[in-house]
C-alpha positions in Angstrom: 184.0 177.0 199.8 181.2 178.8 201.6 178.8 176.5 203.4 175.8 178.5 202.2 176.4 177.4 198.6 175.4 173.9 199.5 172.2 174.8 201.3 168.9 174.0 199.7 166.3 176.8 199.3 164.3 175.2 202.2 167.3 175.3 204.5 167.9 178.9 203.6 164.3 179.8 204.3 164.5 177.9 207.7 167.7 179.8 208.6 166.1 183.2 207.7 163.1 182.4 209.9 165.3 181.3 212.8 167.4 184.4 212.6 164.3 186.6 212.5 162.9 184.9 215.6 166.2 185.3 217.4 166.2 189.0 216.6 162.6 189.4 217.7 163.6 187.9 221.1 167.0 189.5 221.4 166.2 193.1 220.8 163.6 193.5 223.5 165.7 191.4 225.9 168.8 193.6 225.4 166.6 196.8 225.8 165.2 195.5 229.1 168.7 194.6 230.4 170.1 198.0 229.4 167.3 199.9 231.0 167.6 197.8 234.1 171.3 198.4 234.2 170.9 202.1 233.8 168.2 202.2 236.5 170.6 200.5 238.9 173.4 202.9 238.1 171.2 206.0 238.5 170.3 205.1 242.2 
């Protein structure tokens, strides 16, 4: 069975907040790395 079925509402909320935080950090980090990589390739 799916693990998520056994999670309490508090655990689900915590997981959602953690995922949102990871996304808020990951998107700018990936953007910076891509732009740095493109800059290096352009020169």
